[in-house]
Structure formats: structure tokens, C-alpha cells
N, C-alpha and C positions, 0 to 999 in steps of 0.2 A: 747358229743355234739351230736345236734339232727341231725338226718340224712336227709339230702337235698332230696326231692322227685322231679324228673323231669318230666314234662308231655309228655304222650305218643308222638314221633314225628309224627308217622302216621295218627296219629288223627289228629293234627294239620295241617298236609300236605291236608289231606281231607275236613278241615273245611276252611282252606284260599285259597288254590288252585284249589278245584275242581269247584267253581261256577265261578272264574275268567277267569281258564283255559277254561272251557266248553263255557264261553261267548266268549273269544278272538278265540278259535279255529274254532266256529259256524261262526263267523263273517269272519274268513278267508274263510270257505267253500263258505260262500255267494258272498263276493267281487272275488273269484277264479271261482265262477259259472259264471259271468257276463263274464269274460274272455274267458271262452270255450264254453259259448250261453248254459250254462245249468239252466233250472228253478227248483225250489224247495220251500222247505219251513224249516225253522228253529226253533225249539221249545224248551223252556225250561219251565220246570214244578215242583213246590214243591207241594207236596200233604201228607195231613195227615187224618189219619182215627182214629176215636174214639171208641174204642172196647166196653167200658163197661161205659162210662162216665167217666173214671177215666184215663185210659191209652191210650195214644196215640202214633199210629205208623206212622213214616211221613219218607220220603224221597226227594232226588231230582234227576231228571232225565232229559237228555236233548237227541233230537233225531234231524234227519237231514233226508229231504225227498230229494231226487235229481232226475230230470227228464231230462237227455242229450238230446239235439237236435239232432237227427239223419237223416242223409240224406237219401232219399226215395231210396229204393229198385227197381230198374226198375219201374214199375208202382203200386209198392205196398208201404205201409206207415210202417215203423219199428218204435215202442215205446217201450222206457224202462224207467221204475221208480221204486226205490228203496228207503228202509227205514233202515238207521241206527241208531240203539238203544244204547244208552251211550257210544258214540265214544272215550268221553276222561275219564268217569269214569271206562271203562274197562280197564284202564291203572293200577289199583290201586287192591290190593288183597280184595277179597270178591264179585267183579263185574265183569261181563261179556258182554262183547260188541256184538251185535246182528246185523245178515243183514236179509232182508226179500225183496224178491222179488213182489212188489206190481203189477207191468206191466213188460212182455217182451212179446209183441207179433207182429205178423205181419198182415196187413188188405189191403186186394185189392177188390176195388169197381168196380165190372164188371156192365155191362148195366141192367141185370135183377137180379143181387144179390150181395151181400156184404158178404164175408168170411172173418173172423179173428181167427187166430190160434196162441195160446201160453196162458201164465198167462196174464188173463186180468180181470176187474171188470165185474161182473153180477149180478145184482140186480132189482128187480121189485118193490123196495120199495118207501113208500110215506107214509107221517103223520108223527106222533111222538111215537106213542106206538111200536107197531110192525104189520107189514104186514101178518097176517096169510096166504098169497099165497104166499108170497116170493119164488123165486126161491132158496135160502138159508135162513132159517129161523134164525133169529138173525141177519142178515147180518147188518143191519142196525138200532138202537132203538132208541130212545129219541134223534134223531138228530146225533149221532154218529156209525162209522162204527167200525166192525171187521173185522178181517183177512180173515175171511169166505168170505166175498164180493170178493176176488181177487181168482181165480181157472183157473188150467189147463183146458183148454177147447178148441172145435173148435163150432164155433158160425156162422151160415148161417141166414143171414135177407133178405128177398125179401119185399123192400117194393113198397106199393100199391098205396101211396098219399103222401104227405107233411107229414102227421102224423098219418098215417097207415101202416100195415105191418104186416109180418107173420115172427116169430123166432125160429129157432131151435138151443139147446144147448146140446153137449154132453162133459161131462167132468170128471175129476177123483179128488176128494176131498182129498183124500191123497196122490197127487202125480202120473205121468204119471207112467203106470204099462200095462203089457201086461194081466193082471189079468182082466175078462171082469166084473167079480162079482162085480170090484171095479168102474165099471164104472155107474153114474148118468145120467140123461139126462131129457129134458123137452121141451116143445113147449108152445109157445104164441103168440095170433094173438090180434092185438092193431087197435082199430077201431074209427073213430069220428062220433058219431051218435047224431045228431041235437045239437053240441057244446058240447058234453058230451064226455070225452077221457073214453071207455071203454075197457076190456081186459078180454081176456077167456085164461087160462093157464091149464097145466097137466105137474107134475113132478113125476119123478120114482128116488128115493133114491138109493144109490148104495146097493150091498148087504149086507155088514156089518159095514154101518156107519149108526149112528141117524141122526136125519132128521133136524140137527142144526150144523152151524158152527162156533158157538160163540166166541170158544177160543182165547186168547189174543185181547182184545177191543182195539181199537186204541187209544179211550181218556178215557176208565174207567166208560163206562155207567152199570147200575145194571145188575149185570148176571143172576137175576133170571127169565129172559125171555128163555134164552137159555136152563139153567137145565131146565124148564117146557117142554116147546115143542120139547126136545131131548127125553123125557122119556113118552111122552103123545101121542106123532102123530104116524100113522103108517107111513110105507115109501114111500105112495104115495097118491098122493091128487091132485085135480081139484079144479078151484077158477075164480070167476069174480071180476075183482074191476073197480071203475068207480070214477072219477071227474070231475066236472064242475062248475056253477055259477048259483045258484036260487037268483034272485035278487041281492042283496047287500052281499049274503053270498055265501062262496065257501065251496063246501060241496064234500065230497068223502068217499069212504067205499069198502069193501072187503067183501065176501064172501066164504069161504073154506070148501068143504067137504073132510075129510081126509079117505081115503079109507081102509077098514078093511082086513088086512092079517090074520085076524083069526075072529070066530064069535064074535060079539059084541065090535069090536075092532073100529068100525068105529066112527067118531065124527064131530062136526062142529064147526066152529070157525068164527067170525065175529067182523067186524071193523066198526064203524060209526064215522065221524068226521065233522067238520064244522067250517071254521074262519071265522072273521068279522075285516074290517081295518075301524078307523073313523078317519078323517082329524080335528085334534084338531085345527091346525091354518096352515099357508101357509108351515110351515116347519117341523109340528109335526103329525105323525100320528102313532096313539098306534092300534096294532093288538091283536085281544084276538082270543083263538081256546080252543076248548073243543073236545076231542075223548072218544068213550066208546067201551072198548073190552072184548066179551062174548067167552070163552073157554068151551067146554064141556068136562066132566071128569068123563063119564059114566063107569063102567067096570073098573077102575085103584083103584088097593088096597088102602086102607086107608093109610098104613104105607106109600106108596111112594106120595100120596097128602101130608102128615104130613111132610114128610121129606123137601120139596119143599116148601110148603106153611105155614109150622107154623103147630105146634102140635096141635093146637084147632081146624084145618081146617077138615072138613069132607063133605062136602057141592058137588055135583056132578055137578056144573055149578061155573065158576072164572067168578067174575064181576068186572072190573077195569075201573075206570073214571079217566081222567088227564084233567086239565086245564092249559092254559098259557096265559101269560099276556106279552109282548114286549112294552116300550115305551122309542122310542127315548130321550135321555136328549139333546142332540145336535146333529149337523151332524157328530159328530166323536165318538161318545158312546152312549148305550144303556144298559139301567135296564131290565132284565126278572125275572119272577117269573114263576115257573112251580110246581103243584101239581098234585100227583098221590096217587088215595085213592082205596081201596079195600074194595068196597063194602058188602063183605060178612062178615068182621068182623071188619070194623070200622077203619083200621090202616091206616096211609098215610105215604109219603113222600113228605117233603117241600124244593124245592131247587131255592133257588134266586141266581141270578148271575148278572156280571156287565162287560162291555168289553167296551175298549175305545182304539183308536188310540192316542198314547203318542206321536209320533213324529219320523218322518223317516220311517214311515210305519210300526213301531212296534206295534202290538196288544196285548195288555194288558186285561188278563181275570180272573175275580173273582169269583169261585163258594164254595157255602157252600150248605150242603147237612143234613137236619135232620130228622131221622126215628121215627115215633111216631106209637105208637100201646100198646095195654096190652100185658101180658106175654102170649107166643104162639100165639100171630098174624103174619100175614103176613110180616108188616114192623116193628113188635115191637124189641126192645133189648133183646138180650141172645138167638135168633134163629139164621136166617142165614144172618140178618142184622146187621150192627155198630150201636153204638147211632149216630154218626154224619161222616161228612167228610168234607173237606177243602182242595182246591187248588188253587193255585195263578200261572198262567203261562204268558208268553211272548212268541210271533212268530212275525217272518219276512218270510214275501213271497216275493221271487225274479223272 
């Protein structure tokens, strides 16, 4: 008699219950949040990664961002926001739920100064690629943020005008400690000069921490920027950035000098960008953007360059060029195309995406990514990059 084979009950439970339970529990989170005056966002994302063009790793993840509306503490503002990842799947073997505090700070606005103490977002970023003079390099890349953006800090802000001011920050990237060697600090001045937003800043990294806080990106943007900057740059830097309008174009840029902590270690980085919007008709406005990023790599061992940028890379300057096109299909949806090219080796990353409001304020996002290039190139398969990526996400903000 042939032995009957029964399906694995745990696999069935995960296949049938996890998506449904995740959706149900997260919706309950949203409704409960309204009752107790909590804002936030629910996200469910399926993502797949093609490793070699034949094999695909994929998975489902759910998360909830919550921000309780806390009463003021005297004349001070108290803010708390946190991220719960896999709150439903964490009940199953092989999955682990996690908690991350994004914001937990107290802010007091004095007559001459604003003081913020606690876990807070600190980023001087703009554009799409990467701001080479940001407070935390890699805090925001390709429009996505990493956990490095949120840091335990004391911020002092002196407003000079409605859009000008001086900012001083002391932070502990690895968490609050008495060890002053782990202290990071920076200062920035922001000024309005003839319609241009101009900033100048200085950052001194912590003694034993790299110059990037890339780990655990919030939305899976490519991680090569973080690896590059953490190994390439010394721990102190000065920089200027600017943005404004020239005719019908929006222009922006940043220039950074990463100071030497040993002979020959000083390097330059530069970002230049522009965007343009064209009104096709009364309801449709198409936006196009282009950015160029230059990074000096002088003095870095060839082995290190190739480990990050591909086995065929040996140049002393990295050149990246990106272009984007945003086309609104209608009032509730849009299609976006992003292309990033490595001008050194001709490899590129192509990412089309589509987002739409599908009812009851639920946003659907479909994103694909293709890595194209020869063997041992930056974006080529077989190195640090996969063959392609695909993701489908649903989000609900409340």
C-alpha cells in the first residue's frame, strides 16, 4: 500500500495565515491608532532578488510605524516614533520581530535658540544619489532613508531668519555612552543668498566609527554607497552645498573636502544636479532630473577599490551619472524611471516603478531593478550586485 504523504503543516500555516494575519493585524493597528490618537504607517512588502539570473530569493515583510501624539511637557515638545518590523511573522519559527526607535526626543524653543535632546533625525541631504557632505553619509540614498539618519544627539539651532540659521550637533552613533571617543559632532550654517539656499558645514566622526551609518536601510536602496564612503573617506570633512532656480531649471550641488588623518588621505567629492518640469496639459506635469557624482579615490589600495566597485576597477576617480523621469498617469498614479550609470566601466542600474492610490488611501508601489554590465564591472552580475530585483508594496498612512 502506498504511503500517503501529508503536507508540512507549518509551511501551510505560513502560506495561508501570514499574509492574511499580517493584513488583519496591521489594519487593527491602524483603527486602534485612531482611537488613541496615534499616527503612523502600515507597510506590507513582497520582494525578490535574482542572484544569478536563475535563482530567486524572495520574502514577505510587514512593518508598522507608530507616532503617539504625546502631550507637551511644560513648554517643551515631546516626540516618540518607533518602527515594528515583522510583528506578525515574528510569531513563527525562523522569523524575529524587531523594534527600532526612530524618534524619542524633547524639544524646547527658546527665544534665541531651539534645543533638541534625544533620538532624532539628522540629515542635511537632498537630491537623489548621495550628498557627500551630509552629517551621516548614506543617511538618504536614492530617495530612501537608512537607520543611520536617526541618532542619539543634542542639537542646538540658532535661527537667524525665516530660512537661515546656525546648527550645532553632538551625537553618539553607537548609542549613548560616557566614552567621549564615541562622540561625533558637526556644525552647519545655512543662509539665503540671492534666492539660493547655501550651506557650509563641518563634521568630525567618532573615534572608532566609520564615516557612514548605512546599516539596515528602511527600503532596500542599493548599499554600495555606504560601503564605498565608509572605507574611502577620513573621519572629518568640510563642505558646502547649494540649491536654487536658474530660469526654468532647479539646480543644486555639493562639494566636500574630506580631510586627511594621514598623509595622502585627503579626498574630494562633488555632486551636481538639475531638474526640470514641463506642463504637458492642465493636469499633467512631467519632471525630469539628472545628477552627477564624482568621488576621488587616490591613495586607496586597488584591492579595496575592486572589492567595492568590481574586480575590473582601477581608476582613481569614480564617476556616476543618474537620470530620472516622473510621469503622472492621472491624479492618483505615476510612473517613474531611474537610471544610474557608472561612467568608468559602462555598467548601469535601470529601475522602473509604478505607484498608485487604489482606494481608501492605500498606496500600491511596484518596483523593478535590472543590473547590467560586463564581468567584473560595478553593476555587472557575479560581483556585488544581483541580476535583478522586484518588489510589490502596499502602504497605508493614518
